[in-house]
C-alpha positions as CSV (number, residue, x, y, z in Angstrom):
1,M,-13.9,35.4,19.8
2,T,-17.2,33.6,19.4
3,S,-17.6,30.3,17.5
4,E,-19.9,32.0,15.0
5,R,-17.2,34.6,14.2
6,V,-14.6,31.8,13.8
7,T,-16.8,30.0,11.4
8,A,-17.5,33.1,9.4
9,L,-13.8,34.0,9.1
10,A,-12.3,30.5,8.6
11,G,-15.2,28.6,6.9
12,P,-17.1,25.6,8.2
13,S,-14.4,23.1,7.0
14,S,-11.4,24.9,8.5
15,P,-9.5,23.2,11.4
16,L,-10.1,26.4,13.4
17,V,-13.8,25.5,13.7
18,A,-12.8,22.3,15.6
19,A,-11.9,24.4,18.7
20,L,-14.0,24.6,21.7
21,P,-16.7,27.3,21.7
22,G,-15.1,30.7,22.4
23,E,-11.5,29.5,21.7
24,S,-9.3,29.7,18.7
25,V,-6.7,27.3,17.3
26,S,-3.5,28.5,15.8
27,P,-2.8,27.4,12.2
28,V,0.5,25.8,13.4
29,A,-1.3,23.7,15.9
30,A,-4.0,22.7,13.4
31,Q,-1.3,21.7,10.9
32,G,0.5,19.7,13.5
33,G,-2.7,17.8,14.4
34,A,-3.3,17.2,10.7
35,T,0.2,15.9,10.3
36,R,-0.2,13.5,13.3
37,G,-3.5,12.3,11.9
38,Q,-1.8,11.6,8.5
39,G,1.0,9.8,10.2
40,G,-1.5,7.6,12.1
41,R,-3.4,6.8,8.9
42,W,-0.1,5.9,7.2
43,I,0.8,3.5,9.9
44,A,-2.6,1.9,9.8
45,R,-2.4,1.5,6.1
46,S,1.2,0.5,5.6
47,I,2.5,-1.2,8.7
48,V,-0.5,-2.8,10.4
49,P,-1.7,-5.0,7.5
50,P,1.7,-6.7,6.7
51,L,2.2,-7.1,10.5
52,V,-1.1,-8.8,11.0
53,L,-0.5,-11.0,7.9
54,G,3.0,-12.0,9.2
55,L,1.6,-13.0,12.6
56,A,-1.2,-15.0,11.0
57,F,1.4,-16.8,8.8
58,L,3.5,-17.6,11.8
59,L,0.5,-18.9,13.7
60,L,-0.6,-21.2,10.8
61,W,3.0,-22.4,10.5
62,Q,3.1,-23.3,14.1
63,L,-0.2,-25.1,13.9
64,A,0.8,-27.0,10.8
65,V,4.0,-28.3,12.4
66,L,2.1,-29.5,15.5
67,A,-0.9,-30.9,13.6
68,F,1.1,-32.8,11.0
69,D,4.0,-33.7,13.3
70,I,6.5,-32.2,10.8
71,K,10.1,-33.2,11.7
72,P,12.6,-30.4,12.5
73,Y,14.9,-31.4,9.6
74,L,12.0,-30.7,7.2
75,L,10.5,-27.6,8.8
76,P,11.2,-26.4,12.4
77,S,8.4,-24.6,14.2
78,P,8.6,-20.8,14.8
79,T,8.9,-21.4,18.5
80,D,12.0,-23.6,18.0
81,I,13.5,-21.0,15.7
82,A,12.7,-18.2,18.2
83,G,14.4,-20.2,21.0
84,Q,17.5,-20.5,18.9
85,L,17.4,-16.8,18.1
86,V,17.7,-16.1,21.8
87,T,20.4,-18.7,22.3
88,V,22.7,-17.7,19.5
89,F,21.9,-14.0,19.4
90,P,25.5,-12.8,20.2
91,L,26.9,-15.0,17.4
92,L,24.0,-14.0,15.1
93,W,24.6,-10.3,15.7
94,S,28.4,-10.6,15.0
95,S,27.6,-12.6,11.8
96,M,25.1,-10.0,10.6
97,L,27.7,-7.3,11.2
98,A,30.4,-9.2,9.2
99,T,28.0,-9.9,6.3
100,G,26.5,-6.4,6.4
101,L,30.0,-4.8,6.3
102,N,31.0,-6.8,3.2
103,A,27.6,-6.0,1.5
104,L,27.9,-2.3,2.4
105,I,31.4,-1.9,1.0
106,G,30.5,-3.8,-2.2
107,V,27.3,-1.7,-2.7
108,V,29.0,1.6,-2.1
109,V,32.0,0.9,-4.3
110,G,30.0,-0.7,-7.0
111,G,27.4,2.1,-6.9
112,L,29.9,4.8,-7.2
113,L,31.8,3.1,-10.0
114,A,28.5,2.5,-11.8
115,V,27.4,6.1,-11.6
116,V,30.8,7.4,-12.7
117,L,31.0,5.1,-15.7
118,A,27.4,5.9,-16.6
119,L,28.3,9.6,-16.6
120,L,31.2,9.0,-18.9
121,A,29.1,6.7,-21.2
122,S,26.4,9.3,-21.5
123,R,28.9,11.9,-22.7
124,L,31.2,9.7,-24.9
125,T,29.5,7.6,-27.6
126,I,32.6,5.4,-28.2
127,L,32.8,4.7,-24.5
128,D,29.1,3.9,-24.4
129,R,29.5,1.3,-27.2
130,M,32.4,-0.3,-25.3
131,I,30.9,-0.4,-21.8
132,V,27.3,-1.4,-22.4
133,P,28.1,-4.9,-23.9
134,I,30.6,-5.4,-21.0
135,V,27.9,-4.5,-18.5
136,A,25.5,-7.0,-20.1
137,G,28.1,-9.7,-19.7
138,I,28.7,-8.7,-16.0
139,A,25.0,-8.9,-15.3
140,V,25.0,-12.7,-16.1
141,V,28.2,-13.6,-14.3
142,P,27.4,-16.7,-12.1
143,I,28.3,-16.0,-8.4
144,V,28.8,-19.7,-7.7
145,A,31.6,-19.8,-10.3
146,V,33.3,-16.6,-9.5
147,A,33.4,-16.9,-5.6
148,P,35.6,-19.9,-5.4
149,I,38.0,-18.4,-8.0
150,L,38.3,-15.2,-6.0
151,N,38.8,-17.1,-2.8
152,T,41.8,-18.9,-4.4
153,M,43.2,-15.6,-5.7
154,F,43.0,-13.5,-2.5
155,G,43.2,-16.3,0.1
156,S,40.8,-17.8,2.6
157,T,41.5,-15.2,5.3
158,S,40.4,-12.2,3.3
159,D,37.0,-10.6,2.9
160,T,37.9,-9.0,-0.4
161,P,36.5,-11.9,-2.6
162,R,33.0,-11.4,-1.0
163,R,33.1,-7.7,-1.5
164,I,34.1,-8.1,-5.1
165,V,31.2,-10.5,-5.6
166,V,28.8,-7.9,-4.2
167,L,30.4,-5.2,-6.4
168,I,29.9,-7.4,-9.5
169,V,26.2,-8.1,-8.7
170,V,25.2,-4.5,-7.8
171,F,27.1,-2.8,-10.7
172,A,24.8,-3.7,-13.5
173,P,21.4,-2.6,-12.1
174,I,22.8,0.8,-10.9
175,F,24.7,1.4,-14.1
176,I,21.7,0.6,-16.4
177,N,19.2,2.7,-14.4
178,T,21.7,5.6,-14.1
179,L,22.5,5.6,-17.8
180,R,18.8,5.6,-18.6
181,G,18.2,8.5,-16.3
182,L,21.1,10.5,-17.8
183,R,19.5,10.1,-21.2
184,Q,16.2,11.5,-20.1
185,V,17.3,15.2,-20.2
186,R,15.1,17.3,-22.5
187,P,16.8,18.9,-25.4
188,V,15.2,22.3,-24.5
189,H,16.9,22.2,-21.1
190,R,20.3,21.4,-22.6
191,D,19.9,24.1,-25.2
192,L,18.9,26.7,-22.5
193,M,22.1,25.9,-20.6
194,R,24.1,26.2,-23.8
195,A,22.6,29.6,-24.4
196,Y,23.8,30.7,-21.0
197,A,27.3,29.5,-22.0
198,A,27.3,26.8,-19.3
199,S,30.2,24.4,-19.3
200,D,29.9,20.7,-19.6
201,W,30.4,20.2,-15.8
202,Q,27.8,22.9,-15.0
203,L,25.3,21.2,-17.4
204,T,26.0,17.8,-15.7
205,R,25.8,19.2,-12.2
206,T,22.6,21.3,-12.6
207,V,20.6,19.5,-15.2
208,T,21.7,16.0,-16.2
209,L,22.6,14.5,-12.8
210,P,19.7,15.9,-10.8
211,G,17.3,14.6,-13.4
212,A,18.8,11.1,-13.1
213,V,18.5,11.0,-9.3
214,P,15.2,9.0,-9.3
215,F,16.7,6.5,-11.7
216,I,19.8,6.1,-9.6
217,F,17.8,5.3,-6.5
218,T,15.7,2.8,-8.5
219,G,18.9,1.0,-9.3
220,L,20.0,1.3,-5.6
221,R,16.7,-0.2,-4.4
222,I,17.3,-3.2,-6.6
223,A,20.9,-3.5,-5.8
224,A,20.8,-3.1,-2.0
225,P,19.1,-6.4,-1.2
226,L,20.9,-8.1,-4.0
227,G,24.2,-7.1,-2.3
228,V,23.2,-8.9,0.9
229,I,22.1,-12.0,-1.0
230,S,25.3,-12.1,-3.0
231,A,27.5,-11.6,0.1
232,I,25.7,-14.5,1.8
233,V,26.1,-16.8,-1.2
234,A,29.8,-15.9,-1.5
235,E,30.3,-17.1,2.1
236,Y,29.1,-20.6,1.1
237,F,32.4,-21.2,-0.8
238,G,35.0,-21.1,1.9
239,G,36.9,-18.2,3.4
240,L,36.4,-16.7,6.8
241,Q,33.7,-18.5,8.9
242,N,32.3,-15.3,10.3
243,G,29.3,-14.5,8.2
244,L,25.7,-15.6,7.9
245,G,26.3,-17.8,4.9
246,S,29.0,-19.9,6.7
247,R,26.9,-20.1,9.9
248,I,23.9,-21.4,7.9
249,T,25.9,-24.1,6.2
250,S,27.6,-25.1,9.4
251,A,24.4,-25.4,11.3
252,A,22.7,-27.4,8.5
253,A,25.7,-29.7,8.3
254,N,25.5,-30.4,12.0
255,S,21.7,-31.1,11.7
256,A,20.9,-28.0,13.9
257,Y,18.1,-27.0,11.6
258,P,16.3,-24.5,13.9
259,R,19.6,-22.8,14.4
260,A,20.1,-22.6,10.6
261,W,16.7,-21.1,10.2
262,A,17.6,-18.6,12.9
263,Y,20.5,-17.4,10.8
264,V,18.2,-17.3,7.8
265,F,15.9,-15.0,9.8
266,G,19.0,-12.8,10.5
267,A,19.7,-12.7,6.7
268,I,16.1,-11.6,6.0
269,V,16.4,-8.8,8.6
270,L,19.7,-7.7,7.1
271,G,18.2,-7.5,3.6
272,L,15.2,-5.5,4.9
273,V,17.6,-3.1,6.7
274,F,19.5,-2.5,3.4
275,Y,16.3,-2.0,1.5
276,G,14.9,0.4,4.1
277,A,18.2,2.4,4.1
278,S,17.9,2.8,0.3
279,L,14.3,4.0,0.7
280,L,15.4,6.5,3.4
281,L,18.2,7.8,1.3
282,E,15.9,8.3,-1.6
283,R,13.3,10.2,0.5
284,L,16.0,12.4,2.0
285,A,17.4,13.2,-1.5
286,T,13.9,13.9,-2.9
287,R,13.1,16.1,0.0
288,R,16.3,18.1,-0.5
289,R,15.5,18.5,-4.2
290,A,12.0,19.7,-3.4
């Protein structure tokens, strides 16, 4: 097939015209090339700029420490922190796993509890009036006051206090966003399901809950990094010395400031992992709905 015929059939803007003279391109191959091009543009727009900015920030940090002779107890240099990352990596990895497990359990249990109670509150007015003020109170509970009390209740050899702290912190944002999403159902949709004699469970499963999915994931995106932060803060107040919070306090108490910053870097990475996981779950759920 000649290039003139390809142009006549596909149009001058079609990917088919990009073939060599006398050759044709299948629509699947053209679509694959377009997808790869879009992926490259997305990487160039979304990943490269923050990566370049981060490297520039680290370079300026290193130069400032050297130029102004900043002492390590005030601000260690990135190279010193990187050296400690290599030295304590096995201990850092185990600490990240311990803190991450506590945060994961707290986020999962707290998220499920928040969604279930939001479903009940959206259906029962009296339960809504009882739960919402309690959630408002839970949202302002100070971690620094609750963590020592829970450590005394459950003992210093248990991870349960830290998981409860995470549960308390993540419960409010997930509950509030889920309840808001459950209330966004249009009356016409509800009336249509009633006209088809749908049960309350069918209405919830097919209309109410799917419509609230974006709101649920909004709460999860907020709660996921908060769960990591609360787990680390809870580790400051005693208990098992196996998490990032206890490692940071121990290194700082021994004046090993680059090591303490290395553990802080591990905490940042862990928080980004939880946030990225929430975004991935949201994308998978959105794609499945689509």
